[in-house]
All heavy atoms as a GROMACS GRO file, in nm:
protein
  624
    1MET      N    1   1.405  12.035  14.447
    1MET     CA    2   1.526  12.001  14.366
    1MET      C    3   1.498  11.887  14.283
    1MET      O    4   1.445  11.776  14.324
    1MET     CB    5   1.640  11.970  14.458
    1MET     CG    6   1.770  11.962  14.389
    1MET     SD    7   1.824  12.126  14.383
    1MET     CE    8   1.987  12.110  14.316
    2MET      N    9   1.531  11.886  14.156
    2MET     CA   10   1.509  11.778  14.060
    2MET      C   11   1.628  11.674  14.072
    2MET      O   12   1.744  11.714  14.107
    2MET     CB   13   1.509  11.832  13.919
    2MET     CG   14   1.385  11.911  13.884
    2MET     SD   15   1.364  11.888  13.705
    2MET     CE   16   1.187  11.867  13.700
    3SER      N   17   1.591  11.557  14.051
    3SER     CA   18   1.693  11.451  14.055
    3SER      C   19   1.784  11.464  13.935
    3SER      O   20   1.745  11.526  13.838
    3SER     CB   21   1.627  11.305  14.055
    3SER     OG   22   1.580  11.289  13.922
    4ASP      N   23   1.902  11.411  13.941
    4ASP     CA   24   1.994  11.420  13.826
    4ASP      C   25   1.942  11.350  13.701
    4ASP      O   26   1.969  11.402  13.594
    4ASP     CB   27   2.136  11.353  13.878
    4ASP     CG   28   2.221  11.436  13.975
    4ASP    OD1   29   2.174  11.559  13.983
    4ASP    OD2   30   2.301  11.390  14.038
    5ALA      N   31   1.874  11.239  13.727
    5ALA     CA   32   1.815  11.171  13.619
    5ALA      C   33   1.712  11.254  13.532
    5ALA      O   34   1.705  11.252  13.411
    5ALA     CB   35   1.752  11.039  13.660
    6ILE      N   36   1.630  11.319  13.610
    6ILE     CA   37   1.533  11.402  13.544
    6ILE      C   38   1.598  11.518  13.476
    6ILE      O   39   1.564  11.556  13.369
    6ILE     CB   40   1.410  11.453  13.652
    6ILE    CG1   41   1.336  11.331  13.679
    6ILE    CG2   42   1.328  11.549  13.588
    6ILE    CD1   43   1.236  11.358  13.787
    7MET      N   44   1.691  11.582  13.543
    7MET     CA   45   1.770  11.692  13.478
    7MET      C   46   1.838  11.654  13.356
    7MET      O   47   1.839  11.719  13.261
    7MET     CB   48   1.866  11.747  13.582
    7MET     CG   49   1.936  11.879  13.535
    7MET     SD   50   1.814  12.006  13.515
    7MET     CE   51   1.913  12.120  13.425
    8LYS      N   52   1.897  11.538  13.362
    8LYS     CA   53   1.965  11.479  13.248
    8LYS      C   54   1.872  11.473  13.125
    8LYS      O   55   1.898  11.490  13.016
    8LYS     CB   56   2.037  11.341  13.274
    8LYS     CG   57   2.109  11.284  13.164
    8LYS     CD   58   2.181  11.153  13.201
    8LYS     CE   59   2.256  11.096  13.078
    8LYS     NZ   60   2.313  10.968  13.119
    9LYS      N   61   1.743  11.416  13.147
    9LYS     CA   62   1.641  11.403  13.052
    9LYS      C   63   1.614  11.536  12.992
    9LYS      O   64   1.598  11.552  12.877
    9LYS     CB   65   1.521  11.335  13.107
    9LYS     CG   66   1.515  11.187  13.104
    9LYS     CD   67   1.502  11.139  12.960
    9LYS     CE   68   1.469  11.007  12.956
    9LYS     NZ   69   1.502  10.932  12.840
   10TYR      N   70   1.592  11.630  13.083
   10TYR     CA   71   1.562  11.768  13.021
   10TYR      C   72   1.671  11.822  12.922
   10TYR      O   73   1.635  11.872  12.818
   10TYR     CB   74   1.541  11.866  13.150
   10TYR     CG   75   1.406  11.882  13.202
   10TYR    CD1   76   1.385  11.847  13.345
   10TYR    CD2   77   1.304  11.934  13.128
   10TYR    CE1   78   1.257  11.855  13.390
   10TYR    CE2   79   1.172  11.949  13.182
   10TYR     CZ   80   1.147  11.913  13.317
   10TYR     OH   81   1.035  11.923  13.363
   11LEU      N   82   1.791  11.808  12.973
   11LEU     CA   83   1.894  11.853  12.883
   11LEU      C   84   1.910  11.776  12.750
   11LEU      O   85   1.939  11.824  12.650
   11LEU     CB   86   2.032  11.833  12.966
   11LEU     CG   87   2.041  11.940  13.079
   11LEU    CD1   88   2.173  11.918  13.155
   11LEU    CD2   89   2.035  12.074  13.034
   12GLN      N   90   1.873  11.645  12.754
   12GLN     CA   91   1.867  11.561  12.634
   12GLN      C   92   1.769  11.634  12.550
   12GLN      O   93   1.789  11.639  12.417
   12GLN     CB   94   1.843  11.414  12.660
   12GLN     CG   95   1.960  11.345  12.720
   12GLN     CD   96   1.920  11.200  12.770
   12GLN    OE1   97   1.807  11.173  12.774
   12GLN    NE2   98   2.021  11.133  12.791
   13TYR      N   99   1.644  11.654  12.596
   13TYR     CA  100   1.542  11.715  12.517
   13TYR      C  101   1.583  11.850  12.468
   13TYR      O  102   1.550  11.883  12.351
   13TYR     CB  103   1.410  11.711  12.589
   13TYR     CG  104   1.361  11.576  12.629
   13TYR    CD1  105   1.297  11.552  12.753
   13TYR    CD2  106   1.350  11.476  12.535
   13TYR    CE1  107   1.255  11.412  12.784
   13TYR    CE2  108   1.312  11.346  12.559
   13TYR     CZ  109   1.253  11.321  12.693
   13TYR     OH  110   1.215  11.203  12.717
   14ALA      N  111   1.648  11.933  12.552
   14ALA     CA  112   1.682  12.064  12.510
   14ALA      C  113   1.788  12.051  12.396
   14ALA      O  114   1.778  12.132  12.308
   14ALA     CB  115   1.748  12.135  12.634
   15ASN      N  116   1.871  11.958  12.398
   15ASN     CA  117   1.970  11.934  12.289
   15ASN      C  118   1.888  11.898  12.161
   15ASN      O  119   1.947  11.926  12.058
   15ASN     CB  120   2.079  11.829  12.333
   15ASN     CG  121   2.170  11.875  12.418
   15ASN    OD1  122   2.209  11.992  12.422
   15ASN    ND2  123   2.215  11.786  12.508
   16SER      N  124   1.774  11.853  12.172
   16SER     CA  125   1.707  11.824  12.047
   16SER      C  126   1.669  11.944  11.975
   16SER      O  127   1.634  11.938  11.864
   16SER     CB  128   1.584  11.736  12.079
   16SER     OG  129   1.488  11.805  12.150
   17ILE      N  130   1.675  12.055  12.032
   17ILE     CA  131   1.646  12.182  11.968
   17ILE      C  132   1.742  12.191  11.851
   17ILE      O  133   1.699  12.228  11.746
   17ILE     CB  134   1.664  12.310  12.064
   17ILE    CG1  135   1.554  12.308  12.162
   17ILE    CG2  136   1.663  12.435  11.985
   17ILE    CD1  137   1.572  12.410  12.278
   18GLU      N  138   1.872  12.176  11.866
   18GLU     CA  139   1.974  12.182  11.759
   18GLU      C  140   1.937  12.084  11.660
   18GLU      O  141   1.945  12.114  11.536
   18GLU     CB  142   2.098  12.162  11.817
   18GLU     CG  143   2.158  12.271  11.912
   18GLU     CD  144   2.158  12.403  11.845
   18GLU    OE1  145   2.210  12.418  11.732
   18GLU    OE2  146   2.119  12.502  11.913
   19ASN      N  147   1.906  11.964  11.694
   19ASN     CA  148   1.876  11.862  11.592
   19ASN      C  149   1.749  11.896  11.519
   19ASN      O  150   1.728  11.863  11.392
   19ASN     CB  151   1.852  11.718  11.666
   19ASN     CG  152   1.981  11.673  11.725
   19ASN    OD1  153   2.086  11.719  11.688
   19ASN    ND2  154   1.967  11.602  11.834
   20SER      N  155   1.647  11.964  11.574
   20SER     CA  156   1.521  11.998  11.511
   20SER      C  157   1.541  12.092  11.390
   20SER      O  158   1.463  12.092  11.309
   20SER     CB  159   1.417  12.048  11.604
   20SER     OG  160   1.466  12.184  11.657
   21ARG      N  161   1.638  12.164  11.397
   21ARG     CA  162   1.673  12.261  11.295
   21ARG      C  163   1.691  12.194  11.162
   21ARG      O  164   1.669  12.257  11.054
   21ARG     CB  165   1.789  12.354  11.325
   21ARG     CG  166   1.758  12.451  11.440
   21ARG     CD  167   1.853  12.558  11.454
   21ARG     NE  168   1.800  12.660  11.546
   21ARG     CZ  169   1.856  12.676  11.672
   21ARG    NH1  170   1.959  12.603  11.706
   21ARG    NH2  171   1.809  12.756  11.754
   22ALA      N  172   1.736  12.076  11.161
   22ALA     CA  173   1.759  11.996  11.038
   22ALA      C  174   1.621  11.933  10.980
   22ALA      O  175   1.622  11.872  10.882
   22ALA     CB  176   1.859  11.883  11.066
   23GLY      N  177   1.519  11.940  11.062
   23GLY     CA  178   1.388  11.886  11.020
   23GLY      C  179   1.337  11.784  11.126
   23GLY      O  180   1.398  11.758  11.224
   24PHE      N  181   1.211  11.743  11.107
   24PHE     CA  182   1.151  11.659  11.204
   24PHE      C  183   1.186  11.522  11.168
   24PHE      O  184   1.122  11.466  11.071
   24PHE     CB  185   1.000  11.679  11.199
   24PHE     CG  186   0.951  11.809  11.257
   24PHE    CD1  187   0.915  11.910  11.177
   24PHE    CD2  188   0.953  11.814  11.405
   24PHE    CE1  189   0.873  12.039  11.241
   24PHE    CE2  190   0.904  11.933  11.468
   24PHE     CZ  191   0.872  12.046  11.384
   25SER      N  192   1.263  11.450  11.238
   25SER     CA  193   1.299  11.306  11.223
   25SER      C  194   1.196  11.228  11.297
   25SER      O  195   1.127  11.273  11.382
   25SER     CB  196   1.435  11.281  11.278
   25SER     OG  197   1.443  11.291  11.410
   26CYS      N  198   1.187  11.097  11.261
   26CYS     CA  199   1.097  11.005  11.331
   26CYS      C  200   1.120  11.007  11.482
   26CYS      O  201   1.035  11.010  11.568
   26CYS     CB  202   1.108  10.863  11.278
   26CYS     SG  203   0.964  10.821  11.183
   27ALA      N  204   1.256  10.996  11.517
   27ALA     CA  205   1.302  10.981  11.654
   27ALA      C  206   1.260  11.117  11.730
   27ALA      O  207   1.219  11.099  11.850
   27ALA     CB  208   1.443  10.961  11.672
   28TYR      N  209   1.268  11.221  11.664
   28TYR     CA  210   1.239  11.354  11.730
   28TYR      C  211   1.093  11.356  11.757
   28TYR      O  212   1.046  11.403  11.854
   28TYR     CB  213   1.282  11.466  11.638
   28TYR     CG  214   1.249  11.602  11.691
   28TYR    CD1  215   1.315  11.659  11.794
   28TYR    CD2  216   1.137  11.671  11.636
   28TYR    CE1  217   1.292  11.778  11.850
   28TYR    CE2  218   1.118  11.810  11.687
   28TYR     CZ  219   1.186  11.856  11.788
   28TYR     OH  220   1.156  11.980  11.837
   29LEU      N  221   1.012  11.319  11.656
   29LEU     CA  222   0.863  11.309  11.678
   29LEU      C  223   0.816  11.214  11.789
   29LEU      O  224   0.732  11.249  11.867
   29LEU     CB  225   0.790  11.282  11.544
   29LEU     CG  226   0.804  11.390  11.445
   29LEU    CD1  227   0.744  11.342  11.311
   29LEU    CD2  228   0.740  11.518  11.478
   30ARG      N  229   0.883  11.106  11.795
   30ARG     CA  230   0.855  11.009  11.906
   30ARG      C  231   0.894  11.056  12.033
   30ARG      O  232   0.816  11.056  12.142
   30ARG     CB  233   0.933  10.869  11.893
   30ARG     CG  234   0.869  10.778  11.791
   30ARG     CD  235   0.932  10.643  11.805
   30ARG     NE  236   1.073  10.638  11.785
   30ARG     CZ  237   1.130  10.625  11.661
   30ARG    NH1  238   1.058  10.605  11.554
   30ARG    NH2  239   1.262  10.621  11.647
   31THR      N  240   1.000  11.150  12.040
   31THR     CA  241   1.042  11.206  12.172
   31THR      C  242   0.944  11.312  12.213
   31THR      O  243   0.908  11.315  12.332
   31THR     CB  244   1.183  11.277  12.152
   31THR    OG1  245   1.269  11.180  12.120
   31THR    CG2  246   1.213  11.347  12.284
   32LEU      N  247   0.891  11.392  12.116
   32LEU     CA  248   0.786  11.488  12.157
   32LEU      C  249   0.653  11.422  12.198
   32LEU      O  250   0.597  11.468  12.294
   32LEU     CB  251   0.749  11.577  12.022
   32LEU     CG  252   0.869  11.675  11.990
   32LEU    CD1  253   0.827  11.750  11.859
   32LEU    CD2  254   0.907  11.762  12.099
   33THR      N  255   0.618  11.302  12.138
   33THR     CA  256   0.500  11.237  12.185
   33THR      C  257   0.518  11.190  12.319
   33THR      O  258   0.437  11.197  12.398
   33THR     CB  259   0.475  11.118  12.088
   33THR    OG1  260   0.454  11.168  11.961
   33THR    CG2  261   0.348  11.035  12.135
   34GLN      N  262   0.642  11.137  12.358
   34GLN     CA  263   0.667  11.093  12.493
   34GLN      C  264   0.660  11.211  12.592
   34GLN      O  265   0.596  11.204  12.699
   34GLN     CB  266   0.801  11.040  12.505
   34GLN     CG  267   0.818  10.894  12.445
   34GLN     CD  268   0.952  10.858  12.438
   34GLN    OE1  269   1.053  10.919  12.451
   34GLN    NE2  270   0.965  10.718  12.421
   35LEU      N  271   0.702  11.323  12.554
   35LEU     CA  272   0.697  11.446  12.640
   35LEU      C  273   0.549  11.484  12.651
   35LEU      O  274   0.511  11.520  12.773
   35LEU     CB  275   0.778  11.563  12.572
   35LEU     CG  276   0.926  11.560  12.588
   35LEU    CD1  277   0.984  11.667  12.501
   35LEU    CD2  278   0.968  11.575  12.729
   36ASP      N  279   0.470  11.491  12.541
   36ASP     CA  280   0.330  11.514  12.560
   36ASP      C  281   0.257  11.440  12.668
   36ASP      O  282   0.161  11.483  12.719
   36ASP     CB  283   0.267  11.502  12.420
   36ASP     CG  284   0.289  11.611  12.324
   36ASP    OD1  285   0.314  11.717  12.374
   36ASP    OD2  286   0.293  11.588  12.202
   37GLU      N  287   0.295  11.311  12.676
   37GLU     CA  288   0.240  11.214  12.772
   37GLU      C  289   0.290  11.228  12.903
   37GLU      O  290   0.232  11.152  13.000
   37GLU     CB  291   0.236  11.071  12.712
   37GLU     CG  292   0.171  11.054  12.574
   37GLU     CD  293   0.209  10.928  12.503
   37GLU    OE1  294   0.297  10.852  12.556
   37GLU    OE2  295   0.157  10.904  12.405
   38GLY      N  296   0.394  11.303  12.938
   38GLY     CA  297   0.457  11.301  13.068
   38GLY      C  298   0.379  11.409  13.157
   38GLY      O  299   0.298  11.483  13.108
   39PRO      N  300   0.425  11.417  13.277
   39PRO     CA  301   0.373  11.506  13.374
   39PRO      C  302   0.417  11.652  13.342
   39PRO      O  303   0.515  11.676  13.269
   39PRO     CB  304   0.428  11.461  13.511
   39PRO     CG  305   0.553  11.401  13.473
   39PRO     CD  306   0.527  11.334  13.344
   40ALA      N  307   0.352  11.754  13.397
   40ALA     CA  308   0.398  11.895  13.372
   40ALA      C  309   0.542  11.912  13.434
   40ALA      O  310   0.568  11.844  13.523
   40ALA     CB  311   0.297  11.988  13.450
   41PRO      N  312   0.622  11.983  13.372
   41PRO     CA  313   0.597  12.068  13.257
   41PRO      C  314   0.638  12.004  13.119
   41PRO      O  315   0.661  12.074  13.026
   41PRO     CB  316   0.692  12.190  13.292
   41PRO     CG  317   0.817  12.123  13.361
   41PRO     CD  318   0.754  12.011  13.435
   42PHE      N  319   0.650  11.878  13.113
   42PHE     CA  320   0.692  11.807  12.995
   42PHE      C  321   0.600  11.860  12.868
   42PHE      O  322   0.666  11.881  12.760
   42PHE     CB  323   0.698  11.659  13.001
   42PHE     CG  324   0.818  11.613  13.082
   42PHE    CD1  325   0.806  11.552  13.210
   42PHE    CD2  326   0.943  11.623  13.034
   42PHE    CE1  327   0.920  11.513  13.286
   42PHE    CE2  328   1.056  11.580  13.106
   42PHE     CZ  329   1.032  11.529  13.227
   43PRO      N  330   0.472  11.848  12.869
   43PRO     CA  331   0.395  11.887  12.758
   43PRO      C  332   0.418  12.033  12.718
   43PRO      O  333   0.430  12.058  12.586
   43PRO     CB  334   0.242  11.871  12.804
   43PRO     CG  335   0.252  11.764  12.912
   43PRO     CD  336   0.389  11.805  12.987
   44ALA      N  337   0.435  12.125  12.803
   44ALA     CA  338   0.465  12.259  12.762
   44ALA      C  339   0.606  12.265  12.694
   44ALA      O  340   0.619  12.343  12.597
   44ALA     CB  341   0.459  12.347  12.877
   45PHE      N  342   0.702  12.189  12.745
   45PHE     CA  343   0.831  12.183  12.691
   45PHE      C  344   0.822  12.120  12.541
   45PHE      O  345   0.894  12.176  12.456
   45PHE     CB  346   0.928  12.109  12.778
   45PHE     CG  347   1.068  12.114  12.738
   45PHE    CD1  348   1.126  12.236  12.733
   45PHE    CD2  349   1.154  11.993  12.728
   45PHE    CE1  350   1.262  12.236  12.683
   45PHE    CE2  351   1.280  12.007  12.693
   45PHE     CZ  352   1.342  12.127  12.672
   46ALA      N  353   0.738  12.028  12.526
   46ALA     CA  354   0.718  11.963  12.388
   46ALA      C  355   0.671  12.065  12.300
   46ALA      O  356   0.713  12.085  12.174
   46ALA     CB  357   0.636  11.844  12.391
   47ALA      N  358   0.563  12.146  12.345
   47ALA     CA  359   0.514  12.254  12.256
   47ALA      C  360   0.610  12.347  12.212
   47ALA      O  361   0.611  12.400  12.107
   47ALA     CB  362   0.389  12.308  12.334
   48PHE      N  363   0.699  12.390  12.317
   48PHE     CA  364   0.800  12.492  12.294
   48PHE      C  365   0.896  12.437  12.186
   48PHE      O  366   0.932  12.514  12.096
   48PHE     CB  367   0.874  12.505  12.420
   48PHE     CG  368   1.012  12.591  12.408
   48PHE    CD1  369   1.012  12.719  12.394
   48PHE    CD2  370   1.121  12.516  12.431
   48PHE    CE1  371   1.130  12.792  12.392
   48PHE    CE2  372   1.253  12.581  12.417
   48PHE     CZ  373   1.245  12.729  12.398
   49LEU      N  374   0.936  12.308  12.200
   49LEU     CA  375   1.023  12.251  12.100
   49LEU      C  376   0.971  12.247  11.965
   49LEU      O  377   1.044  12.279  11.868
   49LEU     CB  378   1.078  12.110  12.145
   49LEU     CG  379   1.161  12.108  12.273
   49LEU    CD1  380   1.195  11.948  12.303
   49LEU    CD2  381   1.296  12.183  12.250
   50ARG      N  382   0.850  12.224  11.949
   50ARG     CA  383   0.774  12.219  11.816
   50ARG      C  384   0.780  12.362  11.771
   50ARG      O  385   0.809  12.381  11.638
   50ARG     CB  386   0.628  12.175  11.837
   50ARG     CG  387   0.613  12.021  11.853
   50ARG     CD  388   0.464  11.983  11.829
   50ARG     NE  389   0.452  11.846  11.862
   50ARG     CZ  390   0.442  11.781  11.981
   50ARG    NH1  391   0.428  11.847  12.084
   50ARG    NH2  392   0.430  11.652  11.982
   51GLN      N  393   0.746  12.471  11.841
   51GLN     CA  394   0.748  12.600  11.790
   51GLN      C  395   0.892  12.634  11.742
   51GLN      O  396   0.905  12.698  11.639
   51GLN     CB  397   0.686  12.692  11.889
   51GLN     CG  398   0.549  12.683  11.919
   51GLN     CD  399   0.510  12.788  12.022
   51GLN    OE1  400   0.529  12.772  12.133
   51GLN    NE2  401   0.437  12.900  11.982
   52ILE      N  402   0.984  12.604  11.810
   52ILE     CA  403   1.129  12.643  11.780
   52ILE      C  404   1.170  12.570  11.660
   52ILE      O  405   1.219  12.629  11.566
   52ILE     CB  406   1.227  12.602  11.900
   52ILE    CG1  407   1.188  12.696  12.025
   52ILE    CG2  408   1.370  12.617  11.850
   52ILE    CD1  409   1.207  12.857  12.006
   53ALA      N  410   1.136  12.443  11.643
   53ALA     CA  411   1.160  12.363  11.529
   53ALA      C  412   1.107  12.417  11.408
   53ALA      O  413   1.146  12.412  11.297
   53ALA     CB  414   1.126  12.229  11.540
   54ALA      N  415   0.982  12.475  11.420
   54ALA     CA  416   0.907  12.544  11.298
   54ALA      C  417   0.951  12.681  11.273
   54ALA      O  418   0.901  12.747  11.178
   54ALA     CB  419   0.759  12.533  11.341
   55GLY      N  420   1.054  12.729  11.347
   55GLY     CA  421   1.102  12.857  11.329
   55GLY      C  422   1.021  12.964  11.382
   55GLY      O  423   1.034  13.091  11.345
   56GLN      N  424   0.927  12.932  11.472
   56GLN     CA  425   0.851  13.037  11.539
   56GLN      C  426   0.906  13.082  11.667
   56GLN      O  427   0.956  12.989  11.749
   56GLN     CB  428   0.716  12.984  11.553
   56GLN     CG  429   0.641  12.932  11.432
   56GLN     CD  430   0.512  12.858  11.446
   56GLN    OE1  431   0.481  12.823  11.565
   56GLN    NE2  432   0.435  12.833  11.347
   57PRO      N  433   0.895  13.205  11.704
   57PRO     CA  434   0.946  13.252  11.837
   57PRO      C  435   0.850  13.193  11.944
   57PRO      O  436   0.725  13.170  11.912
   57PRO     CB  437   0.935  13.396  11.834
   57PRO     CG  438   0.852  13.427  11.715
   57PRO     CD  439   0.850  13.311  11.614
   58ALA      N  440   0.908  13.141  12.045
   58ALA     CA  441   0.829  13.093  12.157
   58ALA      C  442   0.889  13.131  12.290
   58ALA      O  443   1.007  13.116  12.309
   58ALA     CB  444   0.835  12.940  12.140
   59PRO      N  445   0.803  13.153  12.380
   59PRO     CA  446   0.846  13.194  12.517
   59PRO      C  447   0.894  13.055  12.590
   59PRO      O  448   0.835  12.951  12.560
   59PRO     CB  449   0.730  13.252  12.593
   59PRO     CG  450   0.613  13.198  12.517
   59PRO     CD  451   0.648  13.180  12.376
   60ILE      N  452   0.996  13.063  12.670
   60ILE     CA  453   1.039  12.948  12.732
   60ILE      C  454   0.927  12.919  12.850
   60ILE      O  455   0.890  13.005  12.922
   60ILE     CB  456   1.172  12.977  12.812
   60ILE    CG1  457   1.271  12.994  12.697
   60ILE    CG2  458   1.212  12.854  12.895
   60ILE    CD1  459   1.416  13.036  12.748
   61PRO      N  460   0.881  12.790  12.849
   61PRO     CA  461   0.773  12.756  12.945
   61PRO      C  462   0.808  12.765  13.080
   61PRO      O  463   0.934  12.743  13.115
   61PRO     CB  464   0.728  12.615  12.894
   61PRO     CG  465   0.855  12.554  12.832
   61PRO     CD  466   0.921  12.676  12.768
   62GLY      N  467   0.723  12.793  13.180
   62GLY     CA  468   0.747  12.804  13.309
   62GLY      C  469   0.752  12.651  13.366
   62GLY      O  470   0.711  12.555  13.298
   63GLY      N  471   0.812  12.647  13.486
   63GLY     CA  472   0.815  12.518  13.551
   63GLY      C  473   0.936  12.433  13.527
   63GLY      O  474   0.957  12.335  13.578
   64LEU      N  475   1.032  12.485  13.443
   64LEU     CA  476   1.149  12.413  13.402
   64LEU      C  477   1.255  12.442  13.511
   64LEU      O  478   1.252  12.545  13.578
   64LEU     CB  479   1.200  12.458  13.262
   64LEU     CG  480   1.115  12.441  13.152
   64LEU    CD1  481   1.178  12.480  13.020
   64LEU    CD2  482   1.075  12.291  13.133
   65PRO      N  483   1.349  12.354  13.531
   65PRO     CA  484   1.461  12.380  13.628
   65PRO      C  485   1.536  12.501  13.582
   65PRO      O  486   1.550  12.533  13.465
   65PRO     CB  487   1.546  12.248  13.629
   65PRO     CG  488   1.459  12.142  13.562
   65PRO     CD  489   1.352  12.217  13.472
   66ASP      N  490   1.591  12.572  13.679
   66ASP     CA  491   1.658  12.696  13.653
   66ASP      C  492   1.780  12.679  13.562
   66ASP      O  493   1.797  12.763  13.462
   66ASP     CB  494   1.706  12.762  13.787
   66ASP     CG  495   1.592  12.811  13.875
   66ASP    OD1  496   1.485  12.846  13.811
   66ASP    OD2  497   1.616  12.831  13.995
   67GLU      N  498   1.851  12.568  13.580
   67GLU     CA  499   1.966  12.540  13.506
   67GLU      C  500   1.924  12.522  13.352
   67GLU      O  501   1.996  12.566  13.257
   67GLU     CB  502   2.031  12.413  13.538
   67GLU     CG  503   2.100  12.424  13.686
   67GLU     CD  504   1.994  12.370  13.785
   67GLU    OE1  505   1.883  12.364  13.767
   67GLU    OE2  506   2.054  12.333  13.898
   68LEU      N  507   1.817  12.462  13.328
   68LEU     CA  508   1.761  12.439  13.189
   68LEU      C  509   1.719  12.562  13.134
   68LEU      O  510   1.743  12.598  13.019
   68LEU     CB  511   1.647  12.335  13.190
   68LEU     CG  512   1.596  12.293  13.044
   68LEU    CD1  513   1.701  12.262  12.953
   68LEU    CD2  514   1.486  12.200  13.057
   69ARG      N  515   1.642  12.638  13.208
   69ARG     CA  516   1.585  12.770  13.160
   69ARG      C  517   1.710  12.869  13.125
   69ARG      O  518   1.704  12.929  13.012
   69ARG     CB  519   1.503  12.844  13.268
   69ARG     CG  520   1.461  12.984  13.231
   69ARG     CD  521   1.376  13.037  13.341
   69ARG     NE  522   1.232  12.989  13.324
   69ARG     CZ  523   1.154  13.018  13.229
   69ARG    NH1  524   1.185  13.108  13.143
   69ARG    NH2  525   1.031  12.970  13.232
   70GLU      N  526   1.806  12.869  13.213
   70GLU     CA  527   1.931  12.946  13.173
   70GLU      C  528   1.993  12.901  13.050
   70GLU      O  529   2.037  12.990  12.969
   70GLU     CB  530   2.019  12.953  13.296
   70GLU     CG  531   1.975  13.024  13.403
   70GLU     CD  532   2.051  12.995  13.536
   70GLU    OE1  533   2.164  12.939  13.534
   70GLU    OE2  534   2.008  13.050  13.649
   71TRP      N  535   2.009  12.765  13.029
   71TRP     CA  536   2.078  12.712  12.913
   71TRP      C  537   1.992  12.751  12.795
   71TRP      O  538   2.049  12.791  12.692
   71TRP     CB  539   2.090  12.563  12.930
   71TRP     CG  540   2.152  12.496  12.806
   71TRP    CD1  541   2.297  12.484  12.802
   71TRP    CD2  542   2.098  12.436  12.695
   71TRP    NE1  543   2.311  12.424  12.683
   71TRP    CE2  544   2.204  12.394  12.621
   71TRP    CE3  545   1.961  12.426  12.655
   71TRP    CZ2  546   2.181  12.330  12.492
   71TRP    CZ3  547   1.943  12.357  12.521
   71TRP    CH2  548   2.052  12.319  12.449
   72LEU      N  549   1.863  12.730  12.800
   72LEU     CA  550   1.774  12.767  12.692
   72LEU      C  551   1.782  12.922  12.647
   72LEU      O  552   1.800  12.950  12.530
   72LEU     CB  553   1.634  12.724  12.714
   72LEU     CG  554   1.598  12.576  12.716
   72LEU    CD1  555   1.452  12.556  12.776
   72LEU    CD2  556   1.614  12.513  12.579
   73GLU      N  557   1.780  13.003  12.750
   73GLU     CA  558   1.790  13.145  12.716
   73GLU      C  559   1.914  13.171  12.647
   73GLU      O  560   1.919  13.245  12.543
   73GLU     CB  561   1.788  13.219  12.844
   73GLU     CG  562   1.639  13.228  12.912
   73GLU     CD  563   1.635  13.270  13.048
   73GLU    OE1  564   1.751  13.310  13.110
   73GLU    OE2  565   1.531  13.300  13.103
   74LYS      N  566   2.037  13.121  12.697
   74LYS     CA  567   2.166  13.151  12.637
   74LYS      C  568   2.162  13.076  12.495
   74LYS      O  569   2.211  13.148  12.394
   74LYS     CB  570   2.271  13.075  12.724
   74LYS     CG  571   2.423  13.104  12.675
   74LYS     CD  572   2.513  13.046  12.773
   74LYS     CE  573   2.564  12.920  12.722
   74LYS     NZ  574   2.661  12.855  12.800
   75THR      N  575   2.122  12.967  12.478
   75THR     CA  576   2.113  12.901  12.346
   75THR      C  577   2.022  12.979  12.241
   75THR      O  578   2.065  13.000  12.130
   75THR     CB  579   2.061  12.749  12.352
   75THR    OG1  580   2.152  12.687  12.450
   75THR    CG2  581   2.059  12.682  12.214
   76LEU      N  582   1.919  13.029  12.278
   76LEU     CA  583   1.820  13.095  12.192
   76LEU      C  584   1.886  13.231  12.158
   76LEU      O  585   1.868  13.282  12.044
   76LEU     CB  586   1.681  13.100  12.251
   76LEU     CG  587   1.606  12.974  12.263
   76LEU    CD1  588   1.482  12.998  12.339
   76LEU    CD2  589   1.585  12.914  12.129
   77MET      N  590   1.957  13.292  12.256
   77MET     CA  591   2.015  13.419  12.221
   77MET      C  592   2.128  13.420  12.124
   77MET      O  593   2.159  13.499  12.047
   77MET     CB  594   2.066  13.489  12.350
   77MET     CG  595   1.955  13.545  12.449
   77MET     SD  596   2.013  13.594  12.600
   77MET     CE  597   2.083  13.756  12.534
   78GLN      N  598   2.200  13.293  12.131
   78GLN     CA  599   2.316  13.271  12.034
   78GLN      C  600   2.262  13.220  11.896
   78GLN      O  601   2.344  13.220  11.800
   78GLN     CB  602   2.413  13.176  12.097
   78GLN     CG  603   2.468  13.228  12.213
   78GLN     CD  604   2.566  13.119  12.285
   78GLN    OE1  605   2.566  13.013  12.251
   78GLN    NE2  606   2.628  13.164  12.384
   79ALA      N  607   2.137  13.174  11.890
   79ALA     CA  608   2.091  13.121  11.756
   79ALA      C  609   2.076  13.214  11.654
   79ALA      O  610   2.040  13.333  11.685
   79ALA     CB  611   1.963  13.040  11.782
   80PRO      N  612   2.114  13.182  11.530
   80PRO     CA  613   2.081  13.278  11.418
   80PRO      C  614   1.943  13.301  11.404
   80PRO      O  615   1.860  13.216  11.415
   80PRO     CB  616   2.142  13.201  11.305
   80PRO     CG  617   2.173  13.055  11.333
   80PRO     CD  618   2.165  13.058  11.484
   81SER      N  619   1.904  13.425  11.369
   81SER     CA  620   1.765  13.457  11.349
   81SER      C  621   1.723  13.438  11.205
   81SER      O  622   1.795  13.415  11.112
   81SER     CB  623   1.738  13.594  11.398
   81SER     OG  624   1.839  13.682  11.362
   0.00000   0.00000   0.00000
């Protein structure tokens, strides 16, 4: 079971999907760099966010908490294509 603090971080990063649709801001790029430097599955999650931001379809990476995976699936299904 993940701690609440780690789950909160994952959700903050997941919310950046919406922000990424407006373009790559400096803060967004810094966040991705921090994710790249973290333990698994953070680097895979960063790669996923980059692909989504670039408008490319991307599979949701493994190793994410179930709650986050479900949220991402729901969010991506509702996103305009």
